[in-house]
C-alpha positions in Angstrom: -62.0 23.3 -8.0 -61.6 26.4 -10.1 -58.8 25.9 -12.6 -55.6 27.9 -12.0 -55.1 30.6 -14.5 -52.2 32.6 -15.8 -53.6 35.6 -13.9 -53.3 33.6 -10.7 -49.7 32.8 -11.4 -49.0 36.5 -12.2 -50.6 37.6 -8.9 -48.7 35.0 -6.9 -45.3 35.9 -8.5 -46.1 39.6 -8.4 -45.5 40.0 -12.2 -47.7 40.8 -15.2 -49.5 38.2 -17.2 -47.3 39.0 -20.2 -44.2 38.2 -18.1 -45.8 34.8 -17.3 -46.5 34.3 -21.0 -42.9 35.1 -21.9 -41.7 32.6 -19.3 -43.9 29.9 -20.6 -42.7 30.6 -24.2 -39.1 30.6 -23.0 -38.5 34.2 -24.0 -36.1 35.2 -21.2 -34.2 38.0 -23.0 -35.4 40.8 -20.7 -36.2 38.8 -17.6 -34.1 38.7 -14.5 -33.1 35.5 -12.9 -35.0 36.5 -9.8 -38.2 37.0 -11.8 -37.8 33.7 -13.5 -37.4 31.9 -10.2 -40.5 33.7 -8.8 -42.6 32.7 -11.8 -41.3 29.1 -11.7 -42.1 28.9 -7.9 -45.6 30.2 -8.4 -46.3 27.7 -11.2 -45.1 24.9 -9.1 -46.9 26.0 -5.9 -50.3 26.6 -7.7 -49.9 23.5 -9.9 -50.6 25.6 -13.0 -51.0 23.7 -16.3 -50.9 25.9 -19.5 -54.0 25.6 -21.7 -52.3 24.0 -24.8 -55.4 24.4 -27.0 -55.7 28.1 -26.2 -52.0 28.6 -26.8 -52.2 26.7 -30.1 -55.1 28.9 -31.3 -53.3 32.1 -30.4 -49.9 31.0 -31.9 -51.5 29.2 -34.8 -49.3 26.2 -34.0 -49.8 23.1 -31.9 -46.1 22.4 -31.7 -46.9 18.9 -32.8 -46.1 16.8 -35.9 -47.5 13.5 -37.1 -45.4 10.5 -38.3 -47.3 7.8 -40.2 -45.1 4.8 -40.8 -45.9 2.1 -43.3 -45.2 -0.7 -40.8 -43.9 -0.1 -37.3 -42.5 -3.7 -37.2 -39.8 -2.8 -39.6 -36.5 -1.9 -37.8 -36.1 0.9 -40.3 -39.4 2.5 -39.2 -38.7 2.4 -35.5 -35.2 3.8 -35.8 -36.2 6.6 -38.1 -39.2 7.5 -35.9 -36.8 7.6 -32.9 -34.5 10.0 -34.7 -37.5 12.2 -35.6 -38.7 12.2 -32.0 -35.2 13.2 -30.8 -35.0 16.2 -33.1 -38.5 17.3 -32.3 -37.9 17.0 -28.5 -34.9 19.3 -28.9 -37.1 21.8 -30.8 -39.9 21.6 -28.2 -42.2 19.8 -30.6 -44.3 16.8 -29.8 -44.7 13.7 -32.1 -47.7 11.5 -32.7 -46.7 8.2 -34.4 -49.2 6.1 -36.3 -48.9 2.7 -38.0 -50.6 2.3 -41.3 -49.8 -1.4 -41.9 -49.2 -0.6 -45.6 -53.0 -0.1 -45.8 -54.0 3.0 -47.9 -57.4 3.2 -46.1 -55.7 3.2 -42.7 -53.2 5.8 -43.9 -55.9 8.1 -45.2 -57.8 7.9 -41.9 -54.6 8.8 -40.0 -53.8 11.7 -42.2 -57.4 13.1 -41.8 -57.3 12.5 -38.0 -53.9 14.2 -37.5 -54.9 17.1 -39.6 -58.2 17.4 -37.7 -56.0 17.6 -34.5 -54.2 20.5 -36.3 -50.7 19.0 -36.2 -48.3 21.4 -37.9 -47.0 19.0 -40.5 -46.6 15.3 -41.4 -43.8 12.8 -42.0 -45.3 9.9 -44.1 -43.9 6.6 -45.2 -46.4 6.6 -48.1 -48.4 3.6 -49.3 -48.6 5.5 -52.6 -52.4 4.9 -53.0 -53.6 8.2 -51.6 -52.3 10.4 -54.5 -55.2 12.9 -54.5 -54.8 13.4 -50.7 -51.0 14.0 -51.0 -51.6 16.4 -53.9 -54.3 18.3 -52.0 -51.9 18.7 -49.0 -49.3 20.2 -51.2 -51.8 22.4 -53.0 -52.9 23.7 -49.6 -49.2 24.4 -48.7 -49.3 21.9 -45.9 -45.9 20.8 -44.6 -45.2 17.3 -45.8 -42.1 15.0 -46.0 -42.0 11.5 -47.4 -39.6 8.9 -46.0 -38.3 5.7 -47.6 -40.6 6.1 -50.6 -41.4 8.6 -53.4 -44.7 8.8 -55.2 -44.6 9.5 -58.9 -45.8 13.0 -59.9 -46.2 14.1 -56.2 -43.4 16.6 -55.6 -43.1 16.2 -51.9 -39.6 16.2 -50.3 -38.5 12.5 -50.0 -35.8 11.1 -47.8 -34.6 7.8 -49.3 -31.7 5.3 -49.5 -29.7 4.9 -52.7 -31.5 1.5 -53.1 -29.9 0.5 -56.4 -26.5 1.0 -54.8 -27.6 -1.2 -51.8 -28.2 -4.1 -54.1 -25.0 -3.5 -56.1 -23.0 -3.7 -52.8 -24.5 -7.1 -52.1 -24.0 -8.4 -55.6 -20.4 -7.1 -55.7 -19.6 -8.9 -52.4 -21.0 -12.2 -53.6 -19.1 -11.9 -56.9 -15.9 -11.1 -55.1 -16.4 -14.4 -53.2 -16.8 -16.3 -56.5 -20.6 -16.5 -56.7 -22.7 -16.0 -59.8 -25.9 -17.9 -58.9 -27.4 -15.0 -56.9 -31.0 -14.6 -56.0 -33.0 -11.8 -54.5 -36.2 -11.9 -52.5 -38.4 -9.0 -51.4 -41.9 -8.5 -50.4 -44.5 -7.8 -53.1 -44.2 -4.6 -55.1 -47.5 -4.6 -56.9 -47.7 -0.9 -56.3 -44.0 -0.4 -57.2 -43.1 0.7 -53.6 -39.9 2.5 -54.1 -37.3 0.6 -52.1 -38.5 -2.9 -53.2 -38.7 -2.0 -56.9 -35.4 -0.1 -56.9 -33.5 -2.8 -55.0 -34.6 -5.4 -57.6 -33.6 -3.0 -60.5 -30.2 -2.4 -58.8 -29.7 -6.2 -58.5 -30.5 -6.7 -62.2 -28.1 -3.9 -63.3 -25.3 -5.1 -61.0 -25.5 -8.6 -62.6 -25.7 -7.2 -66.2 -22.7 -4.9 -65.5 -20.7 -7.9 -64.4 -21.7 -10.1 -67.4 -23.9 -12.4 -65.3 -27.3 -13.4 -66.9 -30.4 -12.3 -65.0 -32.6 -15.3 -64.3 -36.2 -14.4 -63.5 -36.6 -17.6 -61.4 -34.0 -16.1 -59.1 -36.2 -13.0 -58.5 -39.0 -13.5 -55.9 -41.3 -10.7 -54.9 -44.0 -12.2 -52.7 -46.2 -11.6 -49.7 -44.5 -12.4 -46.3 -46.6 -15.6 -45.8 -45.4 -17.0 -49.1 -41.7 -16.5 -48.5 -41.0 -20.0 -47.2 -42.8 -21.8 -50.0 -41.1 -19.5 -52.6 -37.7 -20.3 -51.1 -38.5 -24.0 -51.2 -39.4 -23.8 -54.9 -36.4 -21.7 -55.8 -33.9 -24.0 -53.9 -35.5 -27.1 -55.6 -34.6 -25.8 -59.1 -32.3 -28.0 -61.2 -29.7 -25.2 -60.9 -30.6 -23.4 -57.6 -29.1 -20.2 -56.3 -26.1 -20.5 -54.0 -26.7 -17.2 -52.3 -29.6 -14.8 -51.7 -30.1 -11.1 -51.0 -32.9 -10.6 -48.5 -34.6 -7.4 -49.6 -35.6 -6.2 -46.2 -35.6 -7.3 -42.5 -38.9 -9.2 -42.9 -37.5 -11.3 -45.6 -34.3 -11.9 -43.7 -36.2 -13.2 -40.7 -38.1 -15.6 -42.9 -34.9 -16.8 -44.7 -33.3 -17.6 -41.3 -36.4 -19.3 -40.1 -36.6 -21.4 -43.3 -32.9 -22.3 -43.1 -33.3 -23.6 -39.5 -36.5 -25.6 -40.4 -34.8 -27.2 -43.4 -31.5 -27.7 -41.6 -29.6 -25.5 -44.1 -26.3 -24.3 -43.0 -25.3 -20.7 -43.5 -23.1 -20.0 -45.4 -22.1 -23.6 -46.4 -25.5 -24.4 -48.0 -26.7 -20.8 -48.7 -24.9 -17.5 -48.4 -27.0 -14.6 -47.2 -26.8 -10.8 -47.3 -29.6 -8.7 -45.8 -30.5 -5.2 -46.9 -31.3 -3.6 -43.5 -28.9 -4.2 -40.7 -31.2 -5.4 -38.0 -29.9 -5.4 -34.4 -29.6 -9.2 -34.2 -27.6 -9.5 -37.4 -24.2 -9.0 -35.7 -24.7 -11.7 -33.0 -26.8 -14.3 -34.9 -24.8 -17.5 -35.5 -23.2 -16.9 -38.0 -23.3 -13.1 -37.9 -25.2 -11.9 -41.0 -23.5 -9.7 -43.6 -25.8 -6.7 -44.2 -26.2 -3.5 -46.2 -26.9 -0.8 -43.6 -29.0 2.3 -44.0 -28.1 5.4 -42.0 -31.5 5.3 -40.4 -30.8 7.9 -37.7 -29.3 10.4 -40.2 -32.3 9.9 -42.4 -34.8 10.4 -39.6 -32.9 13.5 -38.4 -33.0 15.1 -41.9 -36.7 14.3 -42.2 -37.5 16.0 -39.0 -35.2 19.0 -39.7 -36.7 19.4 -43.1 -40.3 19.3 -41.9 -39.6 21.7 -39.0 -37.9 24.1 -41.5 -41.0 24.0 -43.7 -43.2 24.7 -40.7 -41.1 27.6 -39.4 -40.5 29.2 -42.8 -44.0 28.4 -44.1 -42.7 26.8 -47.3 -43.8 23.5 -48.9 -41.7 22.8 -52.0 -37.9 22.4 -52.2 -35.5 23.0 -55.0 -34.2 19.5 -54.2 -37.2 17.2 -53.8 -35.2 14.0 -53.2 -32.5 13.4 -50.6 -30.6 10.1 -51.1 -28.4 8.5 -48.5 -25.6 6.1 -49.2 -25.7 2.5 -47.9 -22.8 0.7 -46.2 -21.8 -2.9 -46.4 -21.3 -4.6 -43.0 -19.1 -7.7 -43.8 -19.7 -10.5 -41.4 -19.7 -14.3 -41.7 -22.8 -15.3 -43.7 -21.0 -15.4 -47.1 -18.3 -18.0 -47.9 
C-alpha cells in the first residue's frame, strides 16, 4: 500500500498542508476548534503516521535525548532515569536509556551510537575514562549533563549529592548513640569515582572533627564480590567495628546478606546505616537507617538543565556543579 502522506490528510480535512503541519507541531494559535477536529479525524481515518526522520531533518531536532547510566541495577540510577523521563515526556521529548555497567568501552560505544542517531543531547553517569570524548563533545557545543559524578578538568554541568555531608550525617548519628568504632565500606574507587571517594573523605573528616582516630582497617573499598570476605576480616579484628556505613545500595545488600549468613543480629551485633535509601530499607527487619538522596529532584534538574541547553543552544554554565543535600532517615538499625 502507498504510504499516507501529509497531502492526503490535508485533502481529506480540506485544509492546507501547512495547517496539517501546524497541527502536528501543536501550533494551534490561529486554528479554529473545528479545523483541529477535522485534521484529527482525517489523521485517525487515514491512519497517518508522521515521518519522524523527515521532521527531524527539517527541524534539526529529533526531540530525543540519551541517558547513559553507570549501572541500571542501582536504585539511584533507576529513580533518576524515571524523573528524567517524566520531565521529557511533559516536554514532548523521547528518552533512550542505556546501561554502561561502569565499563568505559561500553559507555563510549553508547555515546557514539546515540550521537549517530542524532539525539539532541546526553545525560551521562560518567565512568570518567572517556575524557577525550567528553571534551570533544563540549568543544563541539554538544549538550551534555553529568549526573552523580564529576570528571576533573571536564567542565560539564554536574548534578550531584553533597556526598561528604551524607557520610557526616551517618557518623554523627552513630556518635550520638555512643559509638566510636565506626567503619565504612564502599565499592572500589580505583578511578576516584566521585560519590565513593567523597563519601570516604567525608567519613574521615567527620571522625577527625569529633576527635575520633581514623583507622585505615575500618575503611574498605572493594569490588562487590569481595565485600563478604572483607567484612569477615574486618569483624575478626582484635578490636572490630561495632557499626558500619554502607556506602551504596550494593554494599548494603551484601552487608545484610552477610549478617544473615553469619547469624549477626542488627543492631545488637552490628549497627548499620546505608547511604542510599532503597525501597526495602523501611520494611526490612529491622528497618534500616539510611541517608537518602533526593533522586527525583536530581533527575528533574538534570533533564531541565539539558533541555534548556538544547533549546537555548548553550553548553557551558556559570554554575558547573549543582549539589543536593542528603537527609537522614532514622529507623531501627542503630542501637
